[in-house]
N, C-alpha and C positions, 0 to 999 in steps of 0.2 A: 419238660419241653410242651408237655399237654396244658401244662397252666398259661402258659405264656402265647398258647395258639387260641385258647380262651379266652384270652385277657384283650389278644389285639380282634378276634372277634367281635366282642363284646365291644368293642372302643371303634371297628369297621360298624357295626349296627347302628351307633350312637349317630355317627355322620350320615348315614343314608335313611335316617329315619327323618320321613318330611316334618315338614315345620306344622303342620296341621297336629299333627300327634301333641305338641305340646299344647300347654292352657295357653289358653289365649290372653291377653293383659287385658286388664280391665278400662273398659272405655268411661272417661270422664265424665261428668254429667253436664249437660248443657247450660251455659250459664244465662240468665235473664237479665237483660238490661234492665236496670231502674227507669229510667226515663231516658227518652233520647235527648240528650243537650244540644242547647242550640251552636251552630257555627261562631265560632271566636268572632265573626263576621258581622253577626247580627248583633251583637252586645251591645253595639251603640243605636239600637233603636229603641233603646227604652232608655236610653239615656242622652238626648239631641243634644242636652252640653258639654259631653265629652269630647273631645276634638280627635284623640288619638288613645287608642286602646290596645293592651296586649295580654296574652296570654302564657307568656314565657319563651312561645315559638313563633308566633304569628304576629304582627304589628300591624294596626289597622288606622287608619287614617281618615276624617272626613275630609273629601277635596270640595273646595269652596263653590261648585254646584250642588253638595248636599250629598254627591253619590261617596261613596267605601271603597277605598283602596287597599288591600293588604299584602303585606310580603308573602312568601313561602317558608314553609317552617325548615330549619335546618337541620342537620344532619343527626346531629345530639343536640334537643333540647329536652328542657323539662318541663313539661306541661304543666301549667297551675291555672286556678280559675283566671277566667278574664277580669281584668282593673283598668281602671280607666288612670291614663297616663299623663295627658294634657287637659286642660277646661280653658276657657276664652279668660283674658284676664282685664 
């Protein structure tokens, strides 16, 4: 009976111990971005002959007045490097 009482007391102690008594989880090292990527909407700045481009998530199209219009990203897309999808004929 004493063994059961000791086991119960040890179990209750484990439940009652504050979380700070446990070893803290290691914090991950902060990631440093290699370089800030240009937004997909700016891809056409360097390619004036490209009328439409995409990164697999967003599609951008050059308008008749030269402005750029882009779609919004879908919920499940796989982003890739932007690529031209339409050139003038």
